[in-house]
C-alpha positions, 0 to 999 in steps of 0.5 A: 572502877569498882571490882566486878567480874569485868574489872578484875585483874585476874581471870580467876576473879573475872572470866572464870569466877563462876566456875570457881566460886559458885554462888547458888548451889555449892553442890553444883560447883566449887566454892574456892573463895571459902578457902583461898580468899583473904576473907577465908584466911581471916576466918581461919585465923579467927578459927585457930585463935578461938579453938586455942582459947577453948583448949586453954580453958579445957586445960584449966587455965580459966573457966568458960561456960558452955554458952560462952564456948558456943558464942566464941565458936559462932565467931568463926562459924558465922563469920561475916564479910562485915567481921572481916572488914572489922579485922581489916579496920584494925589492920589499918592501925596495927599494920599487922594482919595477925595482930588485927585478928587478935584485937578483933577477937578481944573486942568479941570477948568484951562483947561476950562479957569475957573481958577478964579473960581477953589477954588469953587471946594469942597467949604465948604465940607468934604469928606463924603459930596462927598462919602455919595452922590456919593455912594448912587447915583451909588447904586441907578442907579445900582438898578434902571438900573440893578437889578430891570429890571433883576428881573422883567425879571426873574419874568416874565419868571417864571410866563410864565412857571407857565402859561404853566404848570398850568394844569400839575398835580404833587405829592406835598411833605411836610417834603420831603414825598409824600403829597396831589397832586398839580399843577406844575404851582401853585408851580411856582406861589408861587415864582412869588408872593414872588418875586413880593412882595419883589421887590415892597418893595425894589422899595419903599425904598428911597436912602438917602444921607448926605450933610452938612459939616464936622459935619453936621451943614454947619459950614464953609458955614455959616461962609462964607455966613451967609445970605444963607439958606444952609439947603434949598440949601442942600435939593434942591441939594440932593433931586431935583438935585441928586434925593436922599433923604437928611438926615436932622440931621447927624454927619459927615456921613450918618445914613445908615439905609435906605441903610441897609434896601435896603440890607435886602430887596435884601437879602430876594430876595436872600433867595427866589431865594435860595429856588427856586434853591433848589426846582428846584434841587429837581424836577430834582432829582425826575425826574419831570424835565429833563435837556437839553443836550448841544453838547460838554458839559460833566457832569462828567469826569468819567460819561459823560452821566450825566447832573448835575444841576450845574447852580442851584447849582452855583446860590445857592452857590453865593446867599448864599455868597451874603446874608452873605455879605448883612447881615454883611453890613446891621449890620454895 
């Protein structure tokens, strides 16, 4: 069967794709496929390779006119699905995904009249110099452009409800039993405070990258150009050009400690939202809240009068799955 929403194995690409990958107006919903699809991974790899080429040119290794620089940047700025398919065609031959990106970019160099400089593509690098910058960059962009703004909107909405209900008295419960009275708005402010604190911690965490050759020592770079300060080059490229934080002492790969910390922070946010879903579910169960009935919707195949809190149940389940994955990845 051809891949579409109904034939996708993962519900992320099937049932939930519309919520995760808005196709009309990106301002109305996330575009996670721009950061986490294989197309996105290929595009970000091309992005790194191009910017590395431009950095080498900036440092005087070979000349590039402004027109040629613009052409090279357009390679990733206007990266198409057809371009991604071109990379995949190379991969069928190389059986190596990063090498396929290198060959694709060399083809573009030929097309741009830059054949004499094509061997500068991927100069001195290992695959993880590309992966450990491309993936952190896409991850950073996804957090900054998608996750944090939507969390800010969610917190604002909960805060607005808390303000609206700040004078509404409510019987509180501890251990599931009636307890001293409280105010409904205050109970919602509990989640505002918790989410704001964890969002601040997530925002403060750096996004790290590795860039230093096959074993982290710039060996090939130093042999080719021993008078160049390659550590300073790497720091400028990663820290200033890409906006990431370069790890100074690495093996072939990045430490992933900062990535694990970010995943743990997102997991804590998920845990808070699970608590929120459960509390609101309980308020509905206690008849503190009534759900709006949408015309045409049916709450049960046998009891159509019912309006079940399915969105809160669905959110709780998906947050739980996400937290399990975050936990596994952060441990790895």
